[in-house]
mmCIF file of the N, C-alpha and C atoms, coordinates in Angstrom:
data_MODEL
# 
_entry.id   MODEL 
# 
loop_
_atom_site.group_PDB 
_atom_site.id 
_atom_site.type_symbol 
_atom_site.label_atom_id 
_atom_site.label_alt_id 
_atom_site.label_comp_id 
_atom_site.label_asym_id 
_atom_site.label_entity_id 
_atom_site.label_seq_id 
_atom_site.pdbx_PDB_ins_code 
_atom_site.Cartn_x 
_atom_site.Cartn_y 
_atom_site.Cartn_z 
_atom_site.occupancy 
_atom_site.B_iso_or_equiv 
_atom_site.pdbx_formal_charge 
_atom_site.auth_seq_id 
_atom_site.auth_comp_id 
_atom_site.auth_asym_id 
_atom_site.auth_atom_id 
_atom_site.pdbx_PDB_model_num 
ATOM 1   N N  . UNK A 1 1  ? 10.777  12.115  13.571 1.00 0.00 ? 1  UNK A N  1 
ATOM 2   C CA . UNK A 1 1  ? 9.532   12.802  12.300 1.00 0.00 ? 1  UNK A CA 1 
ATOM 3   C C  . UNK A 1 1  ? 8.387   13.683  13.241 1.00 0.00 ? 1  UNK A C  1 
ATOM 4   N N  . UNK A 1 2  ? 7.754   14.441  13.480 1.00 0.00 ? 2  UNK A N  1 
ATOM 5   C CA . UNK A 1 2  ? 6.917   15.393  13.483 1.00 0.00 ? 2  UNK A CA 1 
ATOM 6   C C  . UNK A 1 2  ? 5.779   14.173  12.422 1.00 0.00 ? 2  UNK A C  1 
ATOM 7   N N  . UNK A 1 3  ? 4.764   14.645  14.211 1.00 0.00 ? 3  UNK A N  1 
ATOM 8   C CA . UNK A 1 3  ? 3.283   14.023  13.657 1.00 0.00 ? 3  UNK A CA 1 
ATOM 9   C C  . UNK A 1 3  ? 2.771   14.574  12.430 1.00 0.00 ? 3  UNK A C  1 
ATOM 10  N N  . UNK A 1 4  ? 3.051   15.606  11.681 1.00 0.00 ? 4  UNK A N  1 
ATOM 11  C CA . UNK A 1 4  ? 2.116   16.347  10.847 1.00 0.00 ? 4  UNK A CA 1 
ATOM 12  C C  . UNK A 1 4  ? 3.538   15.547  9.454  1.00 0.00 ? 4  UNK A C  1 
ATOM 13  N N  . UNK A 1 5  ? 4.542   15.320  9.438  1.00 0.00 ? 5  UNK A N  1 
ATOM 14  C CA . UNK A 1 5  ? 5.441   14.670  8.383  1.00 0.00 ? 5  UNK A CA 1 
ATOM 15  C C  . UNK A 1 5  ? 4.272   13.689  8.400  1.00 0.00 ? 5  UNK A C  1 
ATOM 16  N N  . UNK A 1 6  ? 4.328   12.666  9.524  1.00 0.00 ? 6  UNK A N  1 
ATOM 17  C CA . UNK A 1 6  ? 4.026   11.284  9.254  1.00 0.00 ? 6  UNK A CA 1 
ATOM 18  C C  . UNK A 1 6  ? 2.795   11.777  8.653  1.00 0.00 ? 6  UNK A C  1 
ATOM 19  N N  . UNK A 1 7  ? 1.269   12.188  9.327  1.00 0.00 ? 7  UNK A N  1 
ATOM 20  C CA . UNK A 1 7  ? 0.654   12.185  8.378  1.00 0.00 ? 7  UNK A CA 1 
ATOM 21  C C  . UNK A 1 7  ? 0.465   12.760  6.937  1.00 0.00 ? 7  UNK A C  1 
ATOM 22  N N  . UNK A 1 8  ? 1.576   13.685  6.160  1.00 0.00 ? 8  UNK A N  1 
ATOM 23  C CA . UNK A 1 8  ? 1.706   13.827  4.867  1.00 0.00 ? 8  UNK A CA 1 
ATOM 24  C C  . UNK A 1 8  ? 2.028   12.777  4.302  1.00 0.00 ? 8  UNK A C  1 
ATOM 25  N N  . UNK A 1 9  ? 3.129   11.865  4.803  1.00 0.00 ? 9  UNK A N  1 
ATOM 26  C CA . UNK A 1 9  ? 3.339   10.831  4.413  1.00 0.00 ? 9  UNK A CA 1 
ATOM 27  C C  . UNK A 1 9  ? 1.980   9.822   4.080  1.00 0.00 ? 9  UNK A C  1 
ATOM 28  N N  . UNK A 1 10 ? 1.172   9.489   4.575  1.00 0.00 ? 10 UNK A N  1 
ATOM 29  C CA . UNK A 1 10 ? 0.438   8.648   4.700  1.00 0.00 ? 10 UNK A CA 1 
ATOM 30  C C  . UNK A 1 10 ? -0.273  9.124   3.662  1.00 0.00 ? 10 UNK A C  1 
ATOM 31  N N  . UNK A 1 11 ? -0.842  10.430  3.529  1.00 0.00 ? 11 UNK A N  1 
ATOM 32  C CA . UNK A 1 11 ? -1.529  10.679  2.408  1.00 0.00 ? 11 UNK A CA 1 
ATOM 33  C C  . UNK A 1 11 ? -0.772  10.707  1.479  1.00 0.00 ? 11 UNK A C  1 
ATOM 34  N N  . UNK A 1 12 ? 0.337   10.657  1.979  1.00 0.00 ? 12 UNK A N  1 
ATOM 35  C CA . UNK A 1 12 ? 1.212   10.533  0.113  1.00 0.00 ? 12 UNK A CA 1 
ATOM 36  C C  . UNK A 1 12 ? 0.900   9.019   -0.249 1.00 0.00 ? 12 UNK A C  1 
ATOM 37  N N  . UNK A 1 13 ? 1.134   8.732   0.582  1.00 0.00 ? 13 UNK A N  1 
ATOM 38  C CA . UNK A 1 13 ? 1.395   6.941   0.112  1.00 0.00 ? 13 UNK A CA 1 
ATOM 39  C C  . UNK A 1 13 ? -0.527  6.264   -0.306 1.00 0.00 ? 13 UNK A C  1 
ATOM 40  N N  . UNK A 1 14 ? -1.573  6.860   0.342  1.00 0.00 ? 14 UNK A N  1 
ATOM 41  C CA . UNK A 1 14 ? -2.940  6.878   -0.216 1.00 0.00 ? 14 UNK A CA 1 
ATOM 42  C C  . UNK A 1 14 ? -3.017  7.216   -1.734 1.00 0.00 ? 14 UNK A C  1 
ATOM 43  N N  . UNK A 1 15 ? -2.369  8.552   -1.449 1.00 0.00 ? 15 UNK A N  1 
ATOM 44  C CA . UNK A 1 15 ? -2.782  8.652   -2.899 1.00 0.00 ? 15 UNK A CA 1 
ATOM 45  C C  . UNK A 1 15 ? -2.224  8.258   -3.966 1.00 0.00 ? 15 UNK A C  1 
ATOM 46  N N  . UNK A 1 16 ? -0.450  7.884   -3.835 1.00 0.00 ? 16 UNK A N  1 
ATOM 47  C CA . UNK A 1 16 ? -0.069  6.869   -5.318 1.00 0.00 ? 16 UNK A CA 1 
ATOM 48  C C  . UNK A 1 16 ? -0.700  5.217   -5.315 1.00 0.00 ? 16 UNK A C  1 
ATOM 49  N N  . UNK A 1 17 ? -0.882  4.616   -4.469 1.00 0.00 ? 17 UNK A N  1 
ATOM 50  C CA . UNK A 1 17 ? -1.945  3.703   -3.920 1.00 0.00 ? 17 UNK A CA 1 
ATOM 51  C C  . UNK A 1 17 ? -3.321  3.910   -4.544 1.00 0.00 ? 17 UNK A C  1 
ATOM 52  N N  . UNK A 1 18 ? -3.739  4.642   -4.335 1.00 0.00 ? 18 UNK A N  1 
ATOM 53  C CA . UNK A 1 18 ? -5.122  4.371   -5.124 1.00 0.00 ? 18 UNK A CA 1 
ATOM 54  C C  . UNK A 1 18 ? -6.332  3.795   -4.226 1.00 0.00 ? 18 UNK A C  1 
ATOM 55  N N  . UNK A 1 19 ? -6.458  2.658   -5.612 1.00 0.00 ? 19 UNK A N  1 
ATOM 56  C CA . UNK A 1 19 ? -7.693  1.355   -4.616 1.00 0.00 ? 19 UNK A CA 1 
ATOM 57  C C  . UNK A 1 19 ? -6.717  0.583   -3.794 1.00 0.00 ? 19 UNK A C  1 
ATOM 58  N N  . UNK A 1 20 ? -5.763  0.277   -3.482 1.00 0.00 ? 20 UNK A N  1 
ATOM 59  C CA . UNK A 1 20 ? -4.746  -0.725  -3.165 1.00 0.00 ? 20 UNK A CA 1 
ATOM 60  C C  . UNK A 1 20 ? -5.048  0.167   -1.348 1.00 0.00 ? 20 UNK A C  1 
ATOM 61  N N  . UNK A 1 21 ? -5.189  1.034   -1.034 1.00 0.00 ? 21 UNK A N  1 
ATOM 62  C CA . UNK A 1 21 ? -5.649  1.995   -0.034 1.00 0.00 ? 21 UNK A CA 1 
ATOM 63  C C  . UNK A 1 21 ? -6.495  1.626   0.894  1.00 0.00 ? 21 UNK A C  1 
ATOM 64  N N  . UNK A 1 22 ? -8.148  1.292   -0.065 1.00 0.00 ? 22 UNK A N  1 
ATOM 65  C CA . UNK A 1 22 ? -9.114  0.669   0.776  1.00 0.00 ? 22 UNK A CA 1 
ATOM 66  C C  . UNK A 1 22 ? -8.247  -1.278  0.793  1.00 0.00 ? 22 UNK A C  1 
ATOM 67  N N  . UNK A 1 23 ? -7.509  -1.656  -0.088 1.00 0.00 ? 23 UNK A N  1 
ATOM 68  C CA . UNK A 1 23 ? -7.371  -2.755  0.707  1.00 0.00 ? 23 UNK A CA 1 
ATOM 69  C C  . UNK A 1 23 ? -7.259  -3.555  1.298  1.00 0.00 ? 23 UNK A C  1 
ATOM 70  N N  . UNK A 1 24 ? -6.150  -2.386  1.858  1.00 0.00 ? 24 UNK A N  1 
ATOM 71  C CA . UNK A 1 24 ? -5.130  -2.863  3.247  1.00 0.00 ? 24 UNK A CA 1 
ATOM 72  C C  . UNK A 1 24 ? -6.011  -2.045  4.268  1.00 0.00 ? 24 UNK A C  1 
ATOM 73  N N  . UNK A 1 25 ? -6.676  -0.739  3.816  1.00 0.00 ? 25 UNK A N  1 
ATOM 74  C CA . UNK A 1 25 ? -7.646  -0.716  5.314  1.00 0.00 ? 25 UNK A CA 1 
ATOM 75  C C  . UNK A 1 25 ? -8.344  -1.392  5.370  1.00 0.00 ? 25 UNK A C  1 
ATOM 76  N N  . UNK A 1 26 ? -9.048  -2.600  4.296  1.00 0.00 ? 26 UNK A N  1 
ATOM 77  C CA . UNK A 1 26 ? -10.344 -3.735  4.866  1.00 0.00 ? 26 UNK A CA 1 
ATOM 78  C C  . UNK A 1 26 ? -9.436  -4.821  5.381  1.00 0.00 ? 26 UNK A C  1 
ATOM 79  N N  . UNK A 1 27 ? -8.300  -4.850  5.018  1.00 0.00 ? 27 UNK A N  1 
ATOM 80  C CA . UNK A 1 27 ? -7.478  -6.533  5.010  1.00 0.00 ? 27 UNK A CA 1 
ATOM 81  C C  . UNK A 1 27 ? -6.758  -6.273  7.087  1.00 0.00 ? 27 UNK A C  1 
ATOM 82  N N  . UNK A 1 28 ? -6.483  -5.167  7.468  1.00 0.00 ? 28 UNK A N  1 
ATOM 83  C CA . UNK A 1 28 ? -6.360  -5.154  8.341  1.00 0.00 ? 28 UNK A CA 1 
ATOM 84  C C  . UNK A 1 28 ? -7.672  -5.165  9.507  1.00 0.00 ? 28 UNK A C  1 
ATOM 85  N N  . UNK A 1 29 ? -8.789  -5.442  9.051  1.00 0.00 ? 29 UNK A N  1 
ATOM 86  C CA . UNK A 1 29 ? -10.393 -5.174  10.574 1.00 0.00 ? 29 UNK A CA 1 
ATOM 87  C C  . UNK A 1 29 ? -10.192 -6.318  9.783  1.00 0.00 ? 29 UNK A C  1 
ATOM 88  N N  . UNK A 1 30 ? -11.452 -7.164  10.258 1.00 0.00 ? 30 UNK A N  1 
ATOM 89  C CA . UNK A 1 30 ? -11.930 -8.561  9.911  1.00 0.00 ? 30 UNK A CA 1 
ATOM 90  C C  . UNK A 1 30 ? -12.142 -8.952  8.613  1.00 0.00 ? 30 UNK A C  1 
ATOM 91  N N  . UNK A 1 31 ? -12.657 -8.168  7.919  1.00 0.00 ? 31 UNK A N  1 
ATOM 92  C CA . UNK A 1 31 ? -12.631 -8.419  6.852  1.00 0.00 ? 31 UNK A CA 1 
ATOM 93  C C  . UNK A 1 31 ? -12.529 -9.200  5.827  1.00 0.00 ? 31 UNK A C  1 
ATOM 94  N N  . UNK A 1 32 ? -13.089 -10.489 4.895  1.00 0.00 ? 32 UNK A N  1 
ATOM 95  C CA . UNK A 1 32 ? -13.109 -11.801 4.246  1.00 0.00 ? 32 UNK A CA 1 
ATOM 96  C C  . UNK A 1 32 ? -12.581 -11.229 3.170  1.00 0.00 ? 32 UNK A C  1 
ATOM 97  N N  . UNK A 1 33 ? -11.178 -11.796 2.105  1.00 0.00 ? 33 UNK A N  1 
ATOM 98  C CA . UNK A 1 33 ? -11.064 -11.795 1.674  1.00 0.00 ? 33 UNK A CA 1 
ATOM 99  C C  . UNK A 1 33 ? -11.865 -12.145 0.037  1.00 0.00 ? 33 UNK A C  1 
ATOM 100 N N  . UNK A 1 34 ? -13.169 -12.593 1.100  1.00 0.00 ? 34 UNK A N  1 
ATOM 101 C CA . UNK A 1 34 ? -14.863 -12.541 -0.236 1.00 0.00 ? 34 UNK A CA 1 
ATOM 102 C C  . UNK A 1 34 ? -15.292 -10.881 -0.138 1.00 0.00 ? 34 UNK A C  1 
ATOM 103 N N  . UNK A 1 35 ? -15.799 -10.404 0.917  1.00 0.00 ? 35 UNK A N  1 
ATOM 104 C CA . UNK A 1 35 ? -15.984 -8.503  1.426  1.00 0.00 ? 35 UNK A CA 1 
ATOM 105 C C  . UNK A 1 35 ? -14.749 -7.569  0.443  1.00 0.00 ? 35 UNK A C  1 
ATOM 106 N N  . UNK A 1 36 ? -13.905 -8.473  0.531  1.00 0.00 ? 36 UNK A N  1 
ATOM 107 C CA . UNK A 1 36 ? -12.692 -7.576  -0.135 1.00 0.00 ? 36 UNK A CA 1 
ATOM 108 C C  . UNK A 1 36 ? -13.108 -7.356  -1.799 1.00 0.00 ? 36 UNK A C  1 
ATOM 109 N N  . UNK A 1 37 ? -13.069 -8.628  -2.137 1.00 0.00 ? 37 UNK A N  1 
ATOM 110 C CA . UNK A 1 37 ? -12.644 -8.796  -4.349 1.00 0.00 ? 37 UNK A CA 1 
ATOM 111 C C  . UNK A 1 37 ? -14.429 -7.894  -4.239 1.00 0.00 ? 37 UNK A C  1 
ATOM 112 N N  . UNK A 1 38 ? -15.971 -8.064  -3.657 1.00 0.00 ? 38 UNK A N  1 
ATOM 113 C CA . UNK A 1 38 ? -16.600 -7.471  -3.491 1.00 0.00 ? 38 UNK A CA 1 
ATOM 114 C C  . UNK A 1 38 ? -16.704 -6.121  -3.594 1.00 0.00 ? 38 UNK A C  1 
ATOM 115 N N  . UNK A 1 39 ? -15.583 -5.500  -2.650 1.00 0.00 ? 39 UNK A N  1 
ATOM 116 C CA . UNK A 1 39 ? -16.154 -3.752  -2.683 1.00 0.00 ? 39 UNK A CA 1 
ATOM 117 C C  . UNK A 1 39 ? -14.846 -3.236  -3.534 1.00 0.00 ? 39 UNK A C  1 
ATOM 118 N N  . UNK A 1 40 ? -14.387 -4.153  -4.619 1.00 0.00 ? 40 UNK A N  1 
ATOM 119 C CA . UNK A 1 40 ? -13.421 -4.048  -5.667 1.00 0.00 ? 40 UNK A CA 1 
ATOM 120 C C  . UNK A 1 40 ? -14.643 -4.610  -6.583 1.00 0.00 ? 40 UNK A C  1 
ATOM 121 N N  . UNK A 1 41 ? -15.993 -4.404  -6.275 1.00 0.00 ? 41 UNK A N  1 
ATOM 122 C CA . UNK A 1 41 ? -16.116 -4.716  -7.127 1.00 0.00 ? 41 UNK A CA 1 
ATOM 123 C C  . UNK A 1 41 ? -16.730 -5.894  -7.910 1.00 0.00 ? 41 UNK A C  1 
ATOM 124 N N  . UNK A 1 42 ? -16.615 -6.932  -7.562 1.00 0.00 ? 42 UNK A N  1 
ATOM 125 C CA . UNK A 1 42 ? -16.282 -8.464  -8.374 1.00 0.00 ? 42 UNK A CA 1 
ATOM 126 C C  . UNK A 1 42 ? -16.815 -9.165  -7.793 1.00 0.00 ? 42 UNK A C  1 
ATOM 127 N N  . UNK A 1 43 ? -18.101 -10.089 -8.462 1.00 0.00 ? 43 UNK A N  1 
ATOM 128 C CA . UNK A 1 43 ? -19.308 -10.701 -8.343 1.00 0.00 ? 43 UNK A CA 1 
ATOM 129 C C  . UNK A 1 43 ? -18.741 -11.750 -6.509 1.00 0.00 ? 43 UNK A C  1 
ATOM 130 N N  . UNK A 1 44 ? -19.561 -11.676 -5.986 1.00 0.00 ? 44 UNK A N  1 
ATOM 131 C CA . UNK A 1 44 ? -19.146 -12.313 -4.727 1.00 0.00 ? 44 UNK A CA 1 
ATOM 132 C C  . UNK A 1 44 ? -18.445 -14.124 -5.023 1.00 0.00 ? 44 UNK A C  1 
ATOM 133 N N  . UNK A 1 45 ? -18.729 -15.123 -5.794 1.00 0.00 ? 45 UNK A N  1 
ATOM 134 C CA . UNK A 1 45 ? -18.141 -16.080 -6.545 1.00 0.00 ? 45 UNK A CA 1 
ATOM 135 C C  . UNK A 1 45 ? -16.836 -15.616 -7.090 1.00 0.00 ? 45 UNK A C  1 
ATOM 136 N N  . UNK A 1 46 ? -16.865 -14.552 -7.796 1.00 0.00 ? 46 UNK A N  1 
ATOM 137 C CA . UNK A 1 46 ? -15.204 -14.103 -8.472 1.00 0.00 ? 46 UNK A CA 1 
ATOM 138 C C  . UNK A 1 46 ? -14.217 -14.124 -7.232 1.00 0.00 ? 46 UNK A C  1 
ATOM 139 N N  . UNK A 1 47 ? -15.057 -12.998 -6.504 1.00 0.00 ? 47 UNK A N  1 
ATOM 140 C CA . UNK A 1 47 ? -14.700 -12.248 -5.061 1.00 0.00 ? 47 UNK A CA 1 
ATOM 141 C C  . UNK A 1 47 ? -13.709 -12.829 -3.505 1.00 0.00 ? 47 UNK A C  1 
ATOM 142 N N  . UNK A 1 48 ? -14.172 -14.326 -3.810 1.00 0.00 ? 48 UNK A N  1 
ATOM 143 C CA . UNK A 1 48 ? -14.100 -15.240 -2.920 1.00 0.00 ? 48 UNK A CA 1 
ATOM 144 C C  . UNK A 1 48 ? -12.362 -15.624 -3.584 1.00 0.00 ? 48 UNK A C  1 
ATOM 145 N N  . UNK A 1 49 ? -12.679 -15.967 -4.819 1.00 0.00 ? 49 UNK A N  1 
ATOM 146 C CA . UNK A 1 49 ? -11.053 -16.627 -5.053 1.00 0.00 ? 49 UNK A CA 1 
ATOM 147 C C  . UNK A 1 49 ? -9.958  -15.767 -5.345 1.00 0.00 ? 49 UNK A C  1 
ATOM 148 N N  . UNK A 1 50 ? -10.203 -13.852 -5.985 1.00 0.00 ? 50 UNK A N  1 
ATOM 149 C CA . UNK A 1 50 ? -9.974  -13.281 -6.353 1.00 0.00 ? 50 UNK A CA 1 
ATOM 150 C C  . UNK A 1 50 ? -8.844  -12.192 -5.283 1.00 0.00 ? 50 UNK A C  1 
ATOM 151 N N  . UNK A 1 51 ? -9.958  -12.772 -4.106 1.00 0.00 ? 51 UNK A N  1 
ATOM 152 C CA . UNK A 1 51 ? -9.346  -11.332 -3.028 1.00 0.00 ? 51 UNK A CA 1 
ATOM 153 C C  . UNK A 1 51 ? -8.166  -11.794 -2.305 1.00 0.00 ? 51 UNK A C  1 
ATOM 154 N N  . UNK A 1 52 ? -7.459  -12.986 -1.904 1.00 0.00 ? 52 UNK A N  1 
ATOM 155 C CA . UNK A 1 52 ? -6.370  -12.998 -1.719 1.00 0.00 ? 52 UNK A CA 1 
ATOM 156 C C  . UNK A 1 52 ? -5.453  -12.018 -2.751 1.00 0.00 ? 52 UNK A C  1 
ATOM 157 N N  . UNK A 1 53 ? -5.591  -12.731 -4.065 1.00 0.00 ? 53 UNK A N  1 
ATOM 158 C CA . UNK A 1 53 ? -4.798  -12.143 -4.594 1.00 0.00 ? 53 UNK A CA 1 
ATOM 159 C C  . UNK A 1 53 ? -4.593  -10.430 -5.137 1.00 0.00 ? 53 UNK A C  1 
ATOM 160 N N  . UNK A 1 54 ? -5.464  -9.869  -4.712 1.00 0.00 ? 54 UNK A N  1 
ATOM 161 C CA . UNK A 1 54 ? -6.105  -8.490  -4.486 1.00 0.00 ? 54 UNK A CA 1 
ATOM 162 C C  . UNK A 1 54 ? -5.722  -8.099  -3.558 1.00 0.00 ? 54 UNK A C  1 
ATOM 163 N N  . UNK A 1 55 ? -5.129  -8.227  -1.993 1.00 0.00 ? 55 UNK A N  1 
ATOM 164 C CA . UNK A 1 55 ? -4.211  -8.491  -1.220 1.00 0.00 ? 55 UNK A CA 1 
ATOM 165 C C  . UNK A 1 55 ? -3.127  -8.153  -0.946 1.00 0.00 ? 55 UNK A C  1 
ATOM 166 N N  . UNK A 1 56 ? -2.915  -9.797  -1.900 1.00 0.00 ? 56 UNK A N  1 
ATOM 167 C CA . UNK A 1 56 ? -0.965  -9.573  -2.244 1.00 0.00 ? 56 UNK A CA 1 
ATOM 168 C C  . UNK A 1 56 ? -0.836  -8.702  -3.312 1.00 0.00 ? 56 UNK A C  1 
ATOM 169 N N  . UNK A 1 57 ? -1.083  -8.433  -4.036 1.00 0.00 ? 57 UNK A N  1 
ATOM 170 C CA . UNK A 1 57 ? -1.323  -6.755  -4.949 1.00 0.00 ? 57 UNK A CA 1 
ATOM 171 C C  . UNK A 1 57 ? -1.442  -5.811  -4.464 1.00 0.00 ? 57 UNK A C  1 
ATOM 172 N N  . UNK A 1 58 ? -2.401  -5.095  -3.078 1.00 0.00 ? 58 UNK A N  1 
ATOM 173 C CA . UNK A 1 58 ? -1.898  -4.385  -2.971 1.00 0.00 ? 58 UNK A CA 1 
ATOM 174 C C  . UNK A 1 58 ? -0.771  -4.192  -1.149 1.00 0.00 ? 58 UNK A C  1 
ATOM 175 N N  . UNK A 1 59 ? -0.388  -5.094  -1.178 1.00 0.00 ? 59 UNK A N  1 
ATOM 176 C CA . UNK A 1 59 ? 0.670   -5.162  -0.009 1.00 0.00 ? 59 UNK A CA 1 
ATOM 177 C C  . UNK A 1 59 ? 2.281   -4.460  -1.159 1.00 0.00 ? 59 UNK A C  1 
ATOM 178 N N  . UNK A 1 60 ? 2.569   -5.579  -2.011 1.00 0.00 ? 60 UNK A N  1 
ATOM 179 C CA . UNK A 1 60 ? 3.080   -5.583  -2.919 1.00 0.00 ? 60 UNK A CA 1 
ATOM 180 C C  . UNK A 1 60 ? 3.440   -3.960  -3.630 1.00 0.00 ? 60 UNK A C  1 
ATOM 181 N N  . UNK A 1 61 ? 2.411   -3.221  -3.847 1.00 0.00 ? 61 UNK A N  1 
ATOM 182 C CA . UNK A 1 61 ? 2.236   -1.941  -4.464 1.00 0.00 ? 61 UNK A CA 1 
ATOM 183 C C  . UNK A 1 61 ? 2.958   -1.142  -2.706 1.00 0.00 ? 61 UNK A C  1 
ATOM 184 N N  . UNK A 1 62 ? 2.769   -1.669  -1.803 1.00 0.00 ? 62 UNK A N  1 
ATOM 185 C CA . UNK A 1 62 ? 3.156   -0.327  -0.672 1.00 0.00 ? 62 UNK A CA 1 
ATOM 186 C C  . UNK A 1 62 ? 4.218   -0.822  -1.032 1.00 0.00 ? 62 UNK A C  1 
ATOM 187 N N  . UNK A 1 63 ? 4.855   -1.959  -1.224 1.00 0.00 ? 63 UNK A N  1 
ATOM 188 C CA . UNK A 1 63 ? 6.070   -2.177  -0.279 1.00 0.00 ? 63 UNK A CA 1 
ATOM 189 C C  . UNK A 1 63 ? 6.947   -0.983  -2.115 1.00 0.00 ? 63 UNK A C  1 
ATOM 190 N N  . UNK A 1 64 ? 6.596   -1.420  -3.666 1.00 0.00 ? 64 UNK A N  1 
ATOM 191 C CA . UNK A 1 64 ? 7.278   -0.763  -4.597 1.00 0.00 ? 64 UNK A CA 1 
ATOM 192 C C  . UNK A 1 64 ? 7.357   0.587   -4.128 1.00 0.00 ? 64 UNK A C  1 
ATOM 193 N N  . UNK A 1 65 ? 6.280   0.897   -3.716 1.00 0.00 ? 65 UNK A N  1 
ATOM 194 C CA . UNK A 1 65 ? 5.795   2.901   -3.279 1.00 0.00 ? 65 UNK A CA 1 
ATOM 195 C C  . UNK A 1 65 ? 6.807   3.097   -2.303 1.00 0.00 ? 65 UNK A C  1 
ATOM 196 N N  . UNK A 1 66 ? 7.110   2.053   -1.142 1.00 0.00 ? 66 UNK A N  1 
ATOM 197 C CA . UNK A 1 66 ? 7.766   2.679   0.175  1.00 0.00 ? 66 UNK A CA 1 
ATOM 198 C C  . UNK A 1 66 ? 9.212   2.254   0.084  1.00 0.00 ? 66 UNK A C  1 
ATOM 199 N N  . UNK A 1 67 ? 9.584   1.962   -0.228 1.00 0.00 ? 67 UNK A N  1 
ATOM 200 C CA . UNK A 1 67 ? 10.858  1.580   -0.880 1.00 0.00 ? 67 UNK A CA 1 
ATOM 201 C C  . UNK A 1 67 ? 11.077  2.214   -1.854 1.00 0.00 ? 67 UNK A C  1 
ATOM 202 N N  . UNK A 1 68 ? 11.123  2.909   -3.013 1.00 0.00 ? 68 UNK A N  1 
ATOM 203 C CA . UNK A 1 68 ? 10.935  3.646   -3.805 1.00 0.00 ? 68 UNK A CA 1 
ATOM 204 C C  . UNK A 1 68 ? 10.992  5.491   -2.930 1.00 0.00 ? 68 UNK A C  1 
ATOM 205 N N  . UNK A 1 69 ? 10.252  5.363   -2.311 1.00 0.00 ? 69 UNK A N  1 
ATOM 206 C CA . UNK A 1 69 ? 10.216  7.052   -1.276 1.00 0.00 ? 69 UNK A CA 1 
ATOM 207 C C  . UNK A 1 69 ? 11.338  7.233   -0.257 1.00 0.00 ? 69 UNK A C  1 
ATOM 208 N N  . UNK A 1 70 ? 11.911  5.950   -0.147 1.00 0.00 ? 70 UNK A N  1 
ATOM 209 C CA . UNK A 1 70 ? 13.788  5.948   0.494  1.00 0.00 ? 70 UNK A CA 1 
ATOM 210 C C  . UNK A 1 70 ? 14.426  5.840   -0.115 1.00 0.00 ? 70 UNK A C  1 
ATOM 211 N N  . UNK A 1 71 ? 14.044  5.437   -1.212 1.00 0.00 ? 71 UNK A N  1 
ATOM 212 C CA . UNK A 1 71 ? 14.934  6.389   -2.586 1.00 0.00 ? 71 UNK A CA 1 
ATOM 213 C C  . UNK A 1 71 ? 15.236  7.283   -2.880 1.00 0.00 ? 71 UNK A C  1 
ATOM 214 N N  . UNK A 1 72 ? 14.400  7.839   -3.622 1.00 0.00 ? 72 UNK A N  1 
ATOM 215 C CA . UNK A 1 72 ? 13.811  9.493   -3.593 1.00 0.00 ? 72 UNK A CA 1 
ATOM 216 C C  . UNK A 1 72 ? 14.887  10.499  -1.989 1.00 0.00 ? 72 UNK A C  1 
ATOM 217 N N  . UNK A 1 73 ? 14.175  9.802   -1.266 1.00 0.00 ? 73 UNK A N  1 
ATOM 218 C CA . UNK A 1 73 ? 15.020  10.819  0.039  1.00 0.00 ? 73 UNK A CA 1 
ATOM 219 C C  . UNK A 1 73 ? 16.262  10.639  0.455  1.00 0.00 ? 73 UNK A C  1 
ATOM 220 N N  . UNK A 1 74 ? 17.017  9.055   0.632  1.00 0.00 ? 74 UNK A N  1 
ATOM 221 C CA . UNK A 1 74 ? 18.294  9.155   1.156  1.00 0.00 ? 74 UNK A CA 1 
ATOM 222 C C  . UNK A 1 74 ? 19.020  10.223  0.724  1.00 0.00 ? 74 UNK A C  1 
ATOM 223 N N  . UNK A 1 75 ? 20.354  10.337  1.370  1.00 0.00 ? 75 UNK A N  1 
ATOM 224 C CA . UNK A 1 75 ? 21.196  11.418  1.248  1.00 0.00 ? 75 UNK A CA 1 
ATOM 225 C C  . UNK A 1 75 ? 22.368  10.614  0.946  1.00 0.00 ? 75 UNK A C  1 
ATOM 226 N N  . UNK A 1 76 ? 22.659  10.698  -0.780 1.00 0.00 ? 76 UNK A N  1 
ATOM 227 C CA . UNK A 1 76 ? 23.456  10.354  -0.882 1.00 0.00 ? 76 UNK A CA 1 
ATOM 228 C C  . UNK A 1 76 ? 24.866  9.802   -0.165 1.00 0.00 ? 76 UNK A C  1 
ATOM 229 N N  . UNK A 1 77 ? 25.774  9.241   -0.342 1.00 0.00 ? 77 UNK A N  1 
ATOM 230 C CA . UNK A 1 77 ? 27.154  9.517   0.523  1.00 0.00 ? 77 UNK A CA 1 
ATOM 231 C C  . UNK A 1 77 ? 27.516  9.379   0.186  1.00 0.00 ? 77 UNK A C  1 
ATOM 232 N N  . UNK A 1 78 ? 28.716  10.373  1.397  1.00 0.00 ? 78 UNK A N  1 
ATOM 233 C CA . UNK A 1 78 ? 29.773  10.848  0.244  1.00 0.00 ? 78 UNK A CA 1 
ATOM 234 C C  . UNK A 1 78 ? 30.723  10.634  0.945  1.00 0.00 ? 78 UNK A C  1 
ATOM 235 N N  . UNK A 1 79 ? 31.985  10.222  -0.279 1.00 0.00 ? 79 UNK A N  1 
ATOM 236 C CA . UNK A 1 79 ? 32.697  9.580   -0.620 1.00 0.00 ? 79 UNK A CA 1 
ATOM 237 C C  . UNK A 1 79 ? 34.111  11.246  -0.004 1.00 0.00 ? 79 UNK A C  1 
ATOM 238 N N  . UNK A 1 80 ? 35.353  9.981   0.454  1.00 0.00 ? 80 UNK A N  1 
ATOM 239 C CA . UNK A 1 80 ? 36.302  10.663  0.698  1.00 0.00 ? 80 UNK A CA 1 
ATOM 240 C C  . UNK A 1 80 ? 37.628  10.205  0.032  1.00 0.00 ? 80 UNK A C  1 
ATOM 241 N N  . UNK A 1 81 ? 38.341  10.932  0.509  1.00 0.00 ? 81 UNK A N  1 
ATOM 242 C CA . UNK A 1 81 ? 39.475  11.512  -1.261 1.00 0.00 ? 81 UNK A CA 1 
ATOM 243 C C  . UNK A 1 81 ? 40.153  10.931  0.462  1.00 0.00 ? 81 UNK A C  1 
ATOM 244 N N  . UNK A 1 82 ? 41.591  9.391   -0.085 1.00 0.00 ? 82 UNK A N  1 
ATOM 245 C CA . UNK A 1 82 ? 42.423  8.605   0.721  1.00 0.00 ? 82 UNK A CA 1 
ATOM 246 C C  . UNK A 1 82 ? 44.034  10.253  0.579  1.00 0.00 ? 82 UNK A C  1 
# 
């Protein structure tokens, strides 16, 4: 896959993930779950409890989107008559 195609796909994922993309970006850094929750607009005390579920939801959204993308772009299997 060419570099331009990879960047286009990353842009596609980011567009469809919306705020989940920011959560994923923060999750791969040294940000805490509390910091992620606060960045998503939650109060610090609530963010500490809710942060891990935000990360889980973002990962689930990425998996769902990626599986959809693979299904849409996969070539159809050809059946050969016997």
